[in-house]
C-alpha positions in Angstrom: 0.0 0.0 0.0 1.2 3.5 -0.7 2.6 5.0 2.4 1.5 8.6 1.9 -2.1 8.4 0.5 -5.2 10.0 1.6 -8.7 8.9 0.6 -11.8 10.7 -0.4 -15.1 9.7 -2.2 -15.9 10.9 -5.6 -18.7 10.0 -8.0 -17.9 8.3 -11.3 -20.9 7.3 -13.5 -23.2 8.1 -10.5 -21.3 5.6 -8.4 -19.4 6.7 -5.3 -15.7 5.6 -5.5 -12.9 5.8 -3.1 -10.0 7.7 -4.6 -6.5 7.3 -3.2 -4.3 10.3 -3.9 -0.7 9.4 -4.6 1.6 12.1 -3.3 3.8 12.6 -6.3 5.1 11.0 -9.4 8.3 9.8 -7.8 6.3 7.6 -5.4 4.1 6.4 -8.2 7.2 5.4 -10.2 8.6 3.6 -7.2 5.4 1.6 -6.6 3.8 1.4 -10.1 3.3 -2.4 -9.9 1.6 -2.1 -6.6 -0.7 0.7 -7.8 -1.7 -1.1 -11.0 -2.4 -4.2 -9.0 -4.7 -2.3 -6.7 -6.5 -0.8 -9.6 -6.9 -4.2 -11.3 -7.8 -6.3 -8.2 -9.6 -3.8 -5.9 -10.8 -1.3 -8.5 -8.9 1.4 -6.7 -8.6 4.9 -8.2 -5.7 7.3 -7.8 -5.3 11.0 -8.4 -1.7 11.4 -9.5 0.0 14.7 -8.4 3.1 16.5 -9.6 4.6 19.0 -7.2 1.4 18.8 -5.1 -1.0 19.5 -8.0 -3.3 16.9 -9.5 -2.3 16.1 -13.1 -3.9 12.7 -13.9 -6.3 10.1 -12.7 -5.7 6.4 -12.8 -9.0 4.5 -13.0 -10.1 0.9 -13.7 -11.4 0.5 -17.2 -14.9 -0.4 -16.1 -15.1 3.1 -14.5 -14.7 4.9 -17.8 -18.1 5.5 -19.5 -18.4 3.9 -23.0 -17.7 6.2 -25.8 -20.5 6.6 -28.4 -19.8 5.4 -32.0 -18.8 8.5 -34.0 -20.8 7.3 -37.0 -24.0 7.1 -34.9 -23.3 10.6 -33.4 -22.9 12.0 -36.9 -26.1 10.3 -38.2 -28.0 11.8 -35.2 -26.7 15.3 -36.0 -27.6 14.9 -39.7 -31.1 13.7 -38.7 -31.5 16.7 -36.4 -30.4 19.1 -39.1 -33.0 17.7 -41.5 -35.7 18.0 -38.8 -34.8 21.6 -38.2 -34.8 22.3 -41.9 -38.3 20.8 -42.3 -39.7 22.9 -39.5 -37.9 26.1 -40.4 -40.5 28.9 -40.5 -38.4 32.0 -41.1 -37.9 33.4 -44.6 -34.2 34.1 -43.6 -31.6 31.4 -43.3 -29.9 30.6 -40.0 -26.7 32.1 -41.4 -28.5 35.4 -42.2 -30.1 35.5 -38.7 -26.8 34.9 -37.0 -25.1 37.6 -39.2 -27.7 40.1 -38.1 -27.3 39.2 -34.5 -23.5 39.8 -34.7 -23.9 43.3 -36.0 
């Protein structure tokens, strides 16, 4: 176990998690195997600090939310654009309206 850690609870994906704060990169380097094992086996999470300031977070992979498929996101944006175009009631285009607002 890291000798100079403090713990606090944070929420990841609406689930409270205990985060262990490693006091510095040097300690992390010296005990990397131990830290990775704790993340893997106990689902521990660490805030990594450099010169006392947080610079990174080490989390188990199951704590990271799944990323949406870029093609699905793009398809949803295109569908939304078509829906807006079908229901557009102004005689002016969106570009014209924004240009007027910026003047």
